[in-house]
C-alpha positions as CSV (number, residue, x, y, z in Angstrom):
1,M,-14.3,69.6,12.7
2,K,-14.8,66.9,15.1
3,I,-15.8,63.7,13.9
4,P,-18.8,62.0,16.0
5,T,-17.7,58.7,18.1
6,S,-20.4,56.6,16.7
7,K,-18.8,57.6,12.8
8,R,-15.3,56.8,14.2
9,L,-16.4,53.8,15.4
10,L,-18.0,53.0,12.4
11,S,-15.0,53.9,10.5
12,V,-12.5,52.0,12.6
13,S,-15.2,48.9,12.1
14,L,-15.1,49.0,8.2
15,L,-11.5,49.4,8.0
16,F,-11.3,46.5,10.2
17,A,-13.8,44.6,8.0
18,L,-11.7,45.7,4.9
19,S,-8.4,44.6,5.8
20,S,-9.8,41.3,7.1
21,A,-11.6,40.7,3.7
22,S,-8.1,41.8,1.8
23,L,-6.3,38.7,4.3
24,V,-9.1,35.9,3.6
25,H,-8.6,37.2,-0.2
26,A,-5.0,36.9,0.0
27,A,-5.0,33.5,1.7
28,S,-7.5,32.4,-0.9
29,N,-5.4,33.4,-3.6
30,D,-2.3,31.6,-2.2
31,E,-4.6,28.4,-1.7
32,S,-6.0,28.7,-5.5
33,R,-2.4,29.5,-6.7
34,W,-0.6,26.6,-4.8
35,K,-3.4,24.0,-5.7
36,T,-2.8,25.0,-9.4
37,E,1.1,24.4,-8.9
38,A,0.5,20.8,-7.0
39,A,-1.9,19.6,-10.0
40,A,0.9,20.3,-12.2
41,V,3.4,17.8,-10.5
42,T,3.6,14.1,-9.9
43,I,5.5,12.6,-6.9
44,T,6.4,8.9,-7.1
45,R,7.5,7.5,-4.1
46,D,10.2,4.4,-4.6
47,D,10.2,1.4,-2.7
48,W,13.3,3.1,-0.7
49,G,10.7,6.3,-0.3
50,I,12.8,8.1,-2.2
51,A,10.8,10.7,-4.1
52,H,11.0,11.1,-8.0
53,V,9.4,14.7,-8.9
54,H,8.2,15.3,-12.4
55,G,6.4,18.8,-12.8
56,K,5.6,20.4,-16.3
57,T,8.2,23.2,-15.8
58,D,11.2,23.6,-13.6
59,A,9.0,25.6,-11.4
60,D,6.9,22.9,-10.5
61,A,9.5,20.6,-10.1
62,V,11.0,22.9,-7.3
63,F,7.2,23.0,-5.7
64,G,7.0,19.4,-5.5
65,M,10.4,19.1,-4.3
66,A,10.2,21.6,-1.7
67,Y,6.7,19.7,-0.7
68,T,8.2,16.3,-0.6
69,Q,11.3,17.5,1.3
70,A,8.7,18.8,4.0
71,E,6.9,15.6,4.2
72,D,10.5,14.0,4.9
73,D,11.5,16.1,7.7
74,F,10.4,19.1,8.3
75,N,12.3,20.1,11.2
76,R,15.7,19.9,9.3
77,V,14.3,22.1,6.2
78,E,13.3,25.0,9.2
79,T,16.3,24.5,11.0
80,N,18.5,24.5,8.3
81,Y,16.8,28.3,7.5
82,L,16.8,29.2,10.9
83,N,20.9,28.5,10.7
84,S,20.9,30.6,7.4
85,L,18.9,33.6,8.3
86,G,20.7,34.2,11.8
87,W,17.0,33.4,13.0
88,L,17.8,30.0,15.3
89,A,17.8,32.1,18.9
90,K,14.0,32.5,18.4
91,A,13.6,28.7,19.0
92,E,16.4,27.9,21.1
93,G,17.1,30.5,23.2
94,D,20.3,32.9,23.9
95,K,22.8,30.3,23.5
96,A,21.9,30.7,19.8
97,I,22.7,34.2,20.0
98,W,26.2,33.7,18.8
99,S,25.8,32.0,15.8
100,D,23.1,34.3,15.1
101,L,24.6,37.4,14.9
102,R,27.8,35.8,13.3
103,Q,25.3,35.2,10.6
104,Q,23.6,38.2,10.2
105,L,26.9,39.9,10.0
106,W,26.9,38.8,6.5
107,I,23.1,38.1,5.9
108,D,20.9,41.0,6.0
109,P,17.1,40.7,4.7
110,A,16.7,44.0,3.4
111,E,19.6,43.3,1.3
112,L,18.4,39.8,0.3
113,K,14.9,41.2,-0.5
114,R,16.7,44.2,-3.0
115,L,18.5,40.7,-4.7
116,Y,15.5,38.8,-5.3
117,A,14.1,41.9,-6.2
118,K,16.8,42.2,-9.2
119,S,17.0,38.4,-9.8
120,P,16.3,37.4,-13.5
121,S,12.9,36.3,-14.0
122,W,13.5,32.6,-14.4
123,L,15.4,32.6,-11.3
124,R,12.3,34.5,-9.2
125,E,10.1,31.7,-10.6
126,L,12.2,29.3,-9.0
127,M,12.2,30.9,-5.8
128,D,8.7,31.6,-5.4
129,A,7.9,27.8,-6.3
130,W,9.9,27.0,-3.5
131,A,8.1,29.2,-1.1
132,D,4.6,27.9,-2.1
133,G,5.7,24.6,-2.0
134,L,6.7,24.9,1.9
135,N,4.0,27.1,2.5
136,Y,1.3,24.5,0.6
137,Y,2.9,22.0,2.8
138,L,2.2,23.7,6.0
139,A,-1.3,24.4,4.7
140,T,-2.1,21.0,4.3
141,H,-0.4,19.7,7.6
142,P,-1.9,21.5,10.1
143,D,-0.2,18.8,13.0
144,V,3.1,20.2,11.8
145,H,3.8,23.5,13.8
146,P,7.1,25.3,12.7
147,R,9.1,26.6,16.0
148,V,9.3,29.9,14.1
149,I,9.2,29.9,10.6
150,T,5.3,29.8,9.9
151,H,5.4,31.3,6.1
152,F,8.4,30.8,4.0
153,E,9.0,34.0,1.7
154,P,10.8,33.5,-1.8
155,W,14.0,35.9,-0.7
156,M,14.7,33.1,2.0
157,A,16.3,30.7,-0.8
158,L,19.0,33.2,-0.9
159,S,20.1,33.0,2.5
160,F,21.3,29.3,1.9
161,S,22.2,29.5,-1.8
162,E,25.5,27.1,-1.6
163,G,25.1,23.4,-0.4
164,S,28.3,22.8,1.3
165,I,28.2,21.8,5.0
166,G,29.1,24.8,7.6
167,G,29.8,27.2,4.2
168,D,32.2,30.0,4.8
169,I,30.7,31.6,7.7
170,E,31.7,28.6,9.9
171,R,35.5,30.0,10.0
172,V,34.6,32.6,11.8
173,S,35.1,31.5,16.0
174,L,31.8,32.2,18.1
175,K,34.0,32.1,20.8
176,E,36.4,34.9,19.8
177,L,33.1,37.1,18.6
178,Q,31.8,36.4,22.0
179,A,34.8,37.9,23.6
180,F,34.8,41.2,21.2
181,Y,31.1,42.0,21.1
182,G,30.0,40.3,24.5
183,K,29.6,41.3,28.1
184,S,31.0,40.1,31.0
185,T,27.4,39.1,32.3
186,D,27.0,36.8,28.9
187,A,27.0,33.3,30.3
188,V,27.0,31.1,27.2
189,A,30.2,28.9,27.4
190,F,31.6,27.3,24.4
191,I,32.8,23.8,25.3
192,D,36.1,22.5,23.9
193,T,35.6,19.0,22.6
194,P,38.5,16.7,21.9
195,S,40.1,17.2,19.0
196,S,39.8,13.4,18.3
197,W,35.7,13.7,18.4
198,V,36.1,15.8,15.3
199,E,35.5,14.4,12.7
200,P,37.4,15.8,9.2
201,T,34.5,17.4,7.2
202,G,34.9,16.9,3.5
203,S,34.1,14.3,0.8
204,N,35.9,11.9,-1.4
205,G,35.5,12.2,-5.6
206,I,36.9,9.9,-8.1
207,A,36.4,9.9,-11.9
208,I,37.6,7.3,-14.5
209,A,38.2,8.0,-17.8
210,P,36.7,5.5,-20.6
211,K,40.3,4.3,-21.2
212,L,40.3,2.4,-17.9
213,T,37.2,1.1,-17.6
214,A,35.7,-2.2,-18.6
215,D,33.1,-0.6,-20.8
216,G,34.3,2.1,-22.0
217,H,32.2,4.7,-20.6
218,A,33.4,7.4,-17.8
219,L,33.1,6.4,-13.9
220,L,32.2,9.0,-11.1
221,L,32.4,8.5,-7.0
222,I,29.9,10.7,-5.3
223,N,31.0,10.6,-1.7
224,P,30.2,13.9,0.7
225,H,31.3,13.0,4.3
226,T,29.0,15.1,6.2
227,S,26.9,15.2,9.3
228,F,24.6,12.2,9.2
229,F,21.0,12.7,7.6
230,F,22.0,16.1,6.5
231,R,20.9,15.5,3.1
232,S,17.8,14.3,1.4
233,E,18.1,11.9,-1.7
234,L,15.7,12.7,-4.4
235,Q,14.8,12.9,-8.3
236,M,13.6,16.1,-10.1
237,S,12.3,16.2,-13.4
238,S,10.4,18.6,-15.8
239,D,8.8,18.6,-19.1
240,A,11.2,21.7,-19.9
241,G,14.3,19.2,-19.9
242,L,15.6,19.1,-16.0
243,D,16.3,15.6,-14.9
244,V,18.9,15.5,-12.4
245,Y,19.3,12.8,-9.4
246,G,21.1,12.7,-6.2
247,A,22.0,14.5,-2.8
248,V,19.8,18.0,-1.7
249,T,20.6,19.6,1.6
250,W,17.5,19.8,3.3
251,G,15.5,23.0,2.3
252,Q,17.3,23.8,-0.8
253,F,15.5,23.4,-4.3
254,F,18.9,22.2,-6.2
255,I,20.7,18.9,-6.2
256,Y,24.0,19.8,-5.3
257,Q,25.7,16.1,-5.8
258,G,24.7,14.5,-8.4
259,F,23.7,13.6,-12.1
260,N,21.9,14.3,-15.0
261,K,21.5,12.3,-18.2
262,H,24.7,13.4,-19.4
263,I,26.7,14.6,-16.6
264,G,27.6,14.1,-12.8
265,F,29.6,16.5,-10.5
266,M,30.8,15.4,-7.0
267,H,32.1,18.5,-4.6
268,T,34.6,17.8,-2.2
269,S,35.6,20.7,0.4
270,T,38.8,22.9,-0.8
271,T,42.2,23.1,1.0
272,A,42.0,26.6,-1.0
273,D,42.8,29.8,0.9
274,V,39.8,32.1,-0.1
275,V,38.7,33.1,3.5
276,D,41.1,36.1,4.6
277,E,41.8,38.0,8.0
278,F,42.9,41.5,7.8
279,A,44.2,42.9,11.0
280,E,43.4,46.6,11.3
281,T,44.6,49.7,13.1
282,I,41.7,51.6,15.1
283,V,42.0,55.1,15.7
284,Q,39.5,57.1,17.2
285,D,39.0,60.8,16.8
286,G,37.1,61.9,19.6
287,G,33.6,59.8,19.3
288,K,34.4,58.7,15.7
289,L,36.0,55.2,14.7
290,G,38.5,55.4,12.0
291,Y,40.9,52.9,10.9
292,R,44.0,53.2,8.7
293,Y,44.7,52.5,5.2
294,G,47.7,53.7,3.6
295,K,48.1,57.4,4.0
296,E,44.9,57.9,4.8
297,T,42.1,57.3,7.9
298,R,38.7,55.8,7.0
299,D,35.4,55.5,8.9
300,V,34.5,52.1,10.5
301,T,31.1,51.4,9.4
302,T,28.9,50.6,12.1
303,R,25.5,48.4,11.5
304,P,23.1,48.0,14.5
305,I,22.0,44.2,14.6
306,S,19.1,43.0,17.0
307,I,19.0,39.1,17.6
308,A,15.1,38.2,19.1
309,Y,15.7,35.1,21.3
310,R,13.7,32.9,23.2
311,K,13.5,33.0,27.1
312,A,13.4,30.3,29.7
313,D,9.5,31.1,30.1
314,G,8.8,30.7,26.7
315,S,8.7,34.8,25.8
316,M,10.8,36.5,23.3
317,G,13.9,38.8,24.6
318,Q,16.2,40.8,22.2
319,R,19.4,41.6,22.2
320,T,20.8,44.7,20.2
321,F,24.4,44.9,19.1
322,T,26.6,47.5,17.1
323,T,28.6,45.6,14.8
324,Y,31.8,47.1,13.0
325,A,32.9,46.9,9.4
326,T,36.0,48.1,7.2
327,H,36.3,47.5,3.4
328,H,37.6,44.0,4.0
329,G,34.6,43.1,6.0
330,P,33.1,42.4,9.5
331,I,35.1,42.6,12.3
332,V,35.2,39.6,14.3
333,R,37.3,39.5,16.8
334,E,40.2,41.5,18.1
335,E,44.1,40.4,18.2
336,G,47.3,42.1,19.6
337,G,45.7,45.7,19.8
338,K,44.0,45.4,16.2
339,W,40.9,44.5,15.0
340,V,40.2,41.5,12.8
341,A,37.9,41.9,9.7
342,T,36.9,39.1,8.0
343,A,36.9,39.0,3.9
344,L,34.7,35.7,2.4
345,M,32.5,35.2,-0.6
346,N,29.4,36.7,0.1
347,K,27.3,36.7,-4.0
348,P,24.0,35.1,-2.8
349,M,22.0,35.5,-6.2
350,E,24.8,34.3,-8.2
351,A,25.5,31.3,-5.8
352,L,22.3,30.3,-6.3
353,E,22.1,30.9,-10.1
354,Q,24.9,28.8,-10.2
355,S,23.9,25.9,-8.0
356,W,21.1,25.8,-10.1
357,L,22.1,26.1,-13.7
358,R,25.3,23.4,-13.3
359,T,21.9,20.7,-12.9
360,K,21.0,21.3,-16.4
361,A,24.8,21.1,-17.9
362,T,25.3,18.6,-21.0
363,D,28.6,18.2,-21.2
364,F,31.9,19.9,-19.9
365,A,31.6,23.1,-21.9
366,S,28.5,24.2,-20.7
367,F,29.6,23.0,-17.3
368,M,32.3,25.3,-17.4
369,K,30.4,28.3,-19.0
370,I,28.2,28.2,-15.6
371,A,31.3,27.8,-13.6
372,E,32.0,31.7,-14.5
373,L,29.6,33.3,-12.6
374,K,32.3,32.3,-10.0
375,A,29.9,31.8,-7.0
376,N,31.7,28.8,-5.7
377,S,34.3,29.3,-3.0
378,S,34.1,26.2,-0.4
379,N,34.4,23.4,-2.9
380,N,36.7,21.8,-5.4
381,T,34.7,19.7,-8.1
382,I,35.1,16.2,-10.0
383,F,33.0,16.0,-13.2
384,A,32.7,13.4,-15.7
385,D,30.1,12.9,-18.7
386,D,28.7,10.5,-21.2
387,K,31.3,12.1,-23.7
388,G,34.0,10.7,-21.7
389,E,35.5,13.6,-20.4
390,I,36.7,13.8,-16.8
391,A,37.8,16.9,-15.1
392,Y,39.0,18.7,-11.8
393,L,37.8,22.3,-10.9
394,H,39.3,24.3,-7.7
395,P,36.7,26.7,-6.3
396,Q,35.6,29.6,-9.2
397,F,35.9,32.1,-6.4
398,I,39.6,32.5,-5.7
399,P,41.0,36.4,-4.9
400,K,44.1,37.3,-6.6
401,R,46.3,38.3,-4.1
402,D,50.2,39.2,-3.6
403,N,51.8,36.0,-3.3
404,R,54.3,37.8,-0.7
405,F,52.0,37.4,2.1
406,D,51.0,34.6,4.1
407,Y,46.9,34.6,4.0
408,T,46.6,31.9,6.2
409,K,47.5,34.6,9.3
410,P,46.0,38.2,9.4
411,V,47.5,40.6,7.2
412,D,47.9,43.9,7.7
413,G,44.6,46.0,6.9
414,S,46.4,49.1,6.6
415,D,48.6,48.5,3.9
416,P,46.6,48.2,0.5
417,T,49.0,45.7,-1.0
418,T,47.3,43.4,1.1
419,D,43.9,44.0,-0.9
420,W,42.1,41.4,-2.8
421,Q,42.6,42.3,-6.5
422,G,39.3,41.2,-8.2
423,L,39.0,37.1,-8.8
424,L,41.5,35.1,-10.8
425,P,40.2,33.7,-14.0
426,L,39.1,30.1,-14.0
427,D,42.1,28.8,-15.9
428,A,44.8,30.7,-13.6
429,A,43.7,27.6,-10.9
430,P,44.6,24.3,-10.6
431,H,42.8,22.2,-13.1
432,L,42.6,19.2,-14.9
433,L,40.9,18.0,-17.9
434,N,41.7,14.2,-19.3
435,P,44.4,13.9,-17.5
436,A,46.9,11.2,-19.5
437,N,47.1,8.7,-16.5
438,G,43.1,8.1,-17.2
439,W,41.7,9.1,-13.2
440,I,41.4,12.0,-11.0
441,M,40.4,12.3,-7.4
442,N,40.2,14.5,-4.6
443,T,39.6,13.9,-0.8
444,N,39.9,17.6,0.5
445,D,43.8,17.7,0.1
446,W,45.8,19.8,-2.0
447,P,45.1,19.5,-6.1
448,Y,48.6,18.4,-6.4
449,S,47.9,14.8,-6.6
450,A,44.7,14.6,-7.8
451,A,46.0,12.6,-11.4
452,G,48.9,11.4,-9.7
453,P,52.1,12.2,-12.0
454,D,49.8,13.9,-14.1
455,S,48.7,16.5,-11.7
456,P,49.0,20.4,-11.5
457,K,52.2,21.3,-10.4
458,R,52.4,23.5,-7.1
459,E,55.4,25.4,-7.9
460,D,53.3,26.9,-11.2
461,Y,50.4,28.3,-8.5
462,P,50.1,31.1,-5.7
463,R,50.2,29.2,-2.2
464,Y,47.0,30.4,-1.2
465,M,45.8,27.8,-3.7
466,D,46.3,25.1,-0.6
467,S,46.5,25.6,3.1
468,V,46.8,22.0,4.2
469,G,48.6,19.6,2.0
470,E,48.0,15.9,1.7
471,N,45.9,13.6,3.5
472,P,46.0,9.9,4.4
473,R,42.9,9.9,2.2
474,G,44.7,11.0,-0.5
475,I,47.4,8.7,-0.3
476,H,45.0,5.9,-0.1
477,A,42.9,6.9,-3.3
478,T,46.2,7.0,-5.4
479,M,47.2,3.6,-3.8
480,V,43.8,2.2,-5.0
481,L,43.8,3.9,-8.4
482,S,47.6,3.1,-9.8
483,G,48.1,0.6,-12.3
484,K,44.2,-0.4,-12.0
485,H,41.9,-0.9,-15.4
486,D,38.9,-2.6,-16.6
487,F,37.0,-0.5,-13.6
488,T,33.2,-1.3,-13.5
489,L,30.0,0.0,-11.0
490,P,31.4,-3.0,-8.3
491,S,34.8,-2.6,-8.4
492,L,34.9,1.2,-8.2
493,I,32.6,0.6,-5.0
494,T,35.3,-1.9,-3.7
495,A,37.8,0.8,-4.5
496,A,35.9,2.9,-2.5
497,F,35.1,1.0,0.5
498,D,38.8,-0.6,0.7
499,S,40.2,-1.0,4.0
500,Y,43.5,0.3,4.3
501,L,44.4,2.7,6.9
502,P,47.8,4.3,5.3
503,A,47.8,7.2,8.6
504,F,48.8,3.6,10.9
505,A,50.8,2.0,8.6
506,R,53.2,4.9,9.1
507,Q,52.6,5.6,12.8
508,I,51.9,1.8,14.3
509,P,55.8,0.7,13.5
510,V,56.9,4.0,15.1
511,L,55.1,3.1,17.8
512,V,56.6,-0.7,17.8
513,K,60.1,0.5,17.5
514,D,59.3,2.6,20.5
515,Y,58.6,-0.8,22.4
516,D,61.3,-2.7,21.0
517,A,63.8,-0.2,22.5
518,L,62.6,-0.4,26.1
519,P,65.1,-1.9,28.7
520,A,64.0,-5.3,29.2
521,N,63.5,-4.6,32.8
522,D,61.0,-1.6,32.0
523,P,57.5,-2.4,33.7
524,L,56.1,-1.1,30.4
525,K,58.0,-4.4,28.7
526,K,55.9,-6.4,30.1
527,K,52.5,-4.3,30.5
528,L,52.2,-3.9,26.5
529,A,53.7,-7.1,25.5
530,G,50.4,-8.7,24.7
531,P,48.8,-4.8,22.8
532,I,52.2,-4.5,20.9
533,A,52.2,-8.2,19.5
534,L,49.0,-8.1,18.3
535,L,49.7,-4.3,16.6
536,R,52.9,-6.2,15.0
537,G,51.3,-8.4,13.2
538,W,48.6,-6.2,11.8
539,D,48.1,-5.8,8.3
540,Y,46.6,-2.4,9.0
541,R,43.2,-3.1,7.4
542,W,39.5,-2.3,9.5
543,G,37.1,-5.2,9.5
544,I,34.3,-5.9,12.2
545,A,36.3,-8.7,13.7
546,S,39.6,-7.1,13.6
547,M,41.3,-6.6,16.8
548,P,44.2,-4.3,16.2
549,T,41.6,-1.8,14.8
550,S,40.1,-1.3,17.9
551,L,43.3,-1.1,19.9
552,A,45.1,1.0,17.2
553,V,41.7,3.6,17.2
554,F,41.6,4.1,20.9
555,W,45.8,4.6,20.9
556,G,45.6,7.1,17.7
557,D,42.7,9.1,19.6
558,T,44.5,9.5,22.9
559,L,48.0,10.7,21.4
560,W,45.6,13.0,18.9
561,D,44.4,14.5,21.8
562,K,47.9,14.8,23.8
563,V,50.2,16.5,21.0
564,D,51.3,20.1,20.7
565,K,48.7,21.4,18.4
566,S,50.7,24.4,18.5
567,D,53.1,22.5,16.6
568,V,50.9,22.5,13.6
569,S,51.6,26.6,13.1
570,E,55.4,25.1,12.0
571,G,54.3,23.6,9.2
572,L,54.0,20.1,10.8
573,S,51.0,18.1,10.5
574,V,49.3,16.0,13.4
575,Y,50.6,13.2,11.9
576,D,54.2,14.4,11.7
577,I,53.9,15.1,15.3
578,M,52.8,12.0,16.4
579,A,55.4,10.1,14.3
580,E,58.0,12.5,15.1
581,R,57.7,15.1,17.8
582,A,55.8,13.5,20.3
583,G,58.2,11.2,21.5
584,P,58.2,7.7,22.8
585,K,57.2,8.2,26.1
586,A,54.5,10.2,24.9
587,R,53.2,7.5,22.3
588,L,53.9,4.6,24.8
589,D,51.9,6.3,27.5
590,A,49.5,6.5,24.9
591,L,49.1,2.9,24.5
592,V,48.9,2.5,28.2
593,D,45.8,4.5,28.5
594,A,44.2,3.3,25.5
595,S,44.6,-0.5,26.4
596,D,43.6,0.3,30.0
597,R,40.4,2.1,28.8
598,L,39.4,-1.0,26.4
599,Q,40.0,-3.3,29.3
600,K,37.9,-0.7,31.9
601,D,34.9,-0.5,29.3
602,F,35.3,-3.9,27.7
603,G,37.0,-6.5,29.8
604,S,39.7,-6.9,27.5
605,W,42.3,-5.0,25.2
606,G,41.5,-7.1,22.5
607,V,38.0,-6.1,21.4
608,P,36.8,-6.9,17.8
609,W,36.1,-3.6,16.2
610,G,32.4,-4.4,15.4
611,E,31.5,-4.3,19.2
612,V,33.0,-1.3,19.9
613,N,32.0,1.2,16.7
614,R,28.2,1.0,16.0
615,Y,25.7,2.7,13.9
616,Q,22.5,4.0,15.9
617,R,19.7,6.2,15.3
618,I,17.1,5.6,17.8
619,N,14.8,8.7,17.0
620,G,14.8,12.0,14.3
621,D,16.2,14.4,16.8
622,I,18.7,16.9,15.1
623,Q,21.1,16.2,18.0
624,Q,21.0,12.2,18.6
625,P,21.1,10.3,21.8
626,F,22.7,7.3,22.0
627,D,22.4,3.8,24.1
628,D,24.3,1.1,24.8
629,S,21.0,-0.7,25.9
630,K,19.4,0.0,22.6
631,P,19.8,-2.0,19.1
632,S,22.8,-1.0,17.1
633,I,24.7,-2.5,14.1
634,P,28.5,-3.0,13.5
635,V,30.8,-0.4,11.4
636,P,33.5,-2.0,10.0
637,F,35.2,1.4,8.7
638,T,37.4,3.9,11.0
639,S,37.6,7.7,11.1
640,S,38.6,9.6,7.7
641,R,41.3,11.0,10.0
642,W,43.3,7.5,9.4
643,G,42.9,7.4,6.1
644,S,39.6,5.4,5.4
645,L,38.1,6.4,2.5
646,A,34.8,5.2,3.7
647,S,34.3,7.4,6.6
648,F,32.5,6.8,10.0
649,G,33.3,9.5,12.5
650,A,32.5,8.1,15.8
651,H,33.5,8.3,19.3
652,R,32.4,8.0,22.9
653,W,29.5,10.0,24.4
654,P,28.2,10.8,28.1
655,G,27.0,7.3,29.3
656,T,28.3,5.2,26.6
657,R,31.1,2.6,26.1
658,R,30.9,2.4,22.6
659,Y,31.8,4.5,19.6
660,Y,28.5,5.8,17.7
661,G,28.8,7.6,14.6
662,T,27.2,11.0,13.4
663,G,29.3,11.7,10.5
664,G,31.3,10.7,7.5
665,N,30.1,8.5,4.7
666,S,26.4,10.1,4.0
667,F,25.6,9.6,0.5
668,V,27.6,7.6,-1.6
669,A,27.1,6.8,-5.3
670,V,28.8,5.3,-8.4
671,V,28.0,6.8,-11.6
672,E,28.1,5.2,-15.0
673,F,27.8,7.5,-18.4
674,G,27.1,4.6,-21.0
675,D,24.0,4.8,-23.8
676,K,22.2,5.2,-20.6
677,V,23.1,6.8,-17.4
678,R,23.0,3.9,-14.4
679,A,24.1,4.6,-11.0
680,R,24.0,3.0,-7.3
681,A,23.6,4.6,-4.4
682,I,23.3,4.7,-0.6
683,T,22.0,7.2,2.1
684,A,22.9,6.9,6.1
685,G,19.8,5.5,7.7
686,G,17.1,6.3,5.3
687,E,15.1,8.6,3.7
688,S,12.8,10.0,6.3
689,G,13.0,11.8,9.4
690,H,9.9,10.2,10.8
691,P,10.7,7.1,13.5
692,E,7.4,5.6,12.8
693,S,8.1,5.7,8.5
694,P,9.2,2.2,7.4
695,H,12.1,4.6,5.7
696,F,13.4,6.2,8.8
697,N,16.5,3.2,9.0
698,D,15.8,0.7,6.0
699,E,19.1,1.4,4.7
700,A,21.0,1.0,7.9
701,E,22.6,-2.5,7.3
702,R,23.4,-1.6,3.7
703,Y,24.7,1.4,4.6
704,T,27.2,-0.7,6.9
705,T,28.4,-3.2,4.5
706,G,28.5,-0.6,1.5
707,N,26.0,-2.6,-0.4
708,L,24.7,-0.1,-2.4
709,R,21.1,-0.1,-4.2
710,A,20.3,0.4,-7.5
711,V,19.5,3.6,-8.7
712,Y,15.8,4.4,-10.1
713,F,16.9,6.8,-12.8
714,W,14.5,6.1,-15.9
715,P,10.8,5.6,-15.8
716,E,11.4,1.9,-16.7
717,D,13.9,1.5,-13.9
718,L,10.8,2.4,-11.5
719,Q,8.2,-0.7,-12.6
720,G,7.7,-2.6,-10.2
721,H,9.2,-0.6,-7.4
722,V,6.6,2.0,-7.2
723,E,5.3,2.5,-3.4
724,R,2.7,5.3,-4.6
725,T,2.2,8.1,-6.9
726,Y,0.5,11.0,-5.7
727,H,0.1,15.2,-6.2
728,P,1.0,17.4,-3.3
729,G,-1.4,17.7,-1.0
730,T,-3.2,14.9,-1.3
């Protein structure tokens, strides 16, 4: 029967009205729920702008801390989720297509929604509160305009469930991914920056047992080395027993590196090999793709992935890729006629559980019970507690493998014996608990020097437990800890900022010997006489007024970029190549280049390090600009590559003479676990990402001098230091 036009129009109008009413009702319900949650949250901002968030429940605390992070720097919160969801190209255009594709090879919204639905109810409550806190911020700040995410969904929290900078996925080369999945018309160019411009990522962690401290209390150094302004500093507590302080990666709802009333934990990037590549032998039968596995041929799995991207005119475009995978993982590149699949940890729900639950642990036993989730792949952990226990943990996600194979290189995917054989039990990895020497440290080096003579023994473990070896910071940390006692918070800070540079203590004598061996009539004998004299008398310590530091860093950076990196694959470190393989000519030529550069840029090869090495924060952009004509602050410490425990990764930028840093020491805290926990800390720059805020750069001078401020952990600590107290939305 034909329905009259008038009735059809009436039906459409009625449906539209009902739909609109439903949306209004849903929005009203959301707003009502948000207001109820906000009323249960109290935010206290101290005189450094740091948020101390308290809620009736843990979920209330999550709601409040998500809200405060958005207040301080919504741009960084959103950008972290654009990265983790593989949506960055929606904001930044086709240059981000390849990073989005890489992310979406592992991150599938449909799978994350399924995981959200099956998560424990307590975890869903936290994810719901997290999304509500961010959405309430947007609802109460209509002047804030997200680039892409106008509404946060609870499942999104599962895309970013482990707090490391970068994470395992970033081991996959974007350049090689584009070469495999791209077209000849793809114009995205990946620029190779000088190696010396890449600051080693990682961190320092030190735990001191009570027997080596003046007051008989365990001490902990928390010193992540990340890009600046990568984490927020805050405290979150609840009537349900939560009370934790530390560094939070923007947008996440758990303290990543920090302490509560009883325990503290510091994560350092591991050198364990937990990301592996499998070279697959591809066969094609008609139009069907397969790969060899033992005596059989298995089907290659295909999955279309569509990447939305913003065009130059502001409209949206889309690229669709047919992606491939084997049981080892997604195909990411081709090498020697084989397709290479990457295997890595992909346990979003368990990772989020572990990241949250460890903040509520009360001692080592409860911390280890949580570690049994085995959802931490990228970090070592340094631990201390108020019982006086100190410990070292290797990553808990470590695949068991056949030790005959070298997993630092692609292994034969057609050989079933190369497969992962489940996960190792925790006690099968290097670990320490209360070693006799009384201290534990890790500086992103191997675990075999973590406690001096009481360290785990290399021969007791498979070779995949370490892929790097020792580094200059590890050598330095051992120096400042060995034979010392009566540690206090101030003396641990002093150790963390010790100025010795062990890498140069090895390299400079070799350079001086090269110079001394020159014939008397060699032109370099005269040209380099002054620079060599400056370096010959150096004590290998950095300082703002130190001229040798400037010359040594310029020389070291120059030689670092010149040495043959291919030799590293033979088991030599870059430091070995510089001191042994490079040869006298390369070392002396690098000194010529370095002194000439200093002369050109600063008028002399003898320039105080503080004149060269600077901290500058001009605006709140994630990619910072630098300008020699604008104010900056001298920084005494150097890149961690030279063994400086306090790290400042700096180099020249387009249009600058000076070195400006973008990473290194970012959050530094020292914690004492006495009858009542107490701590001192510093955050690079300040708590706020807004240039107009008094807390945009109010910690900068303290940061550059290592002058850590008192942490207001207890309510009585806050007395006299409260800037404002409020509920979200007011």
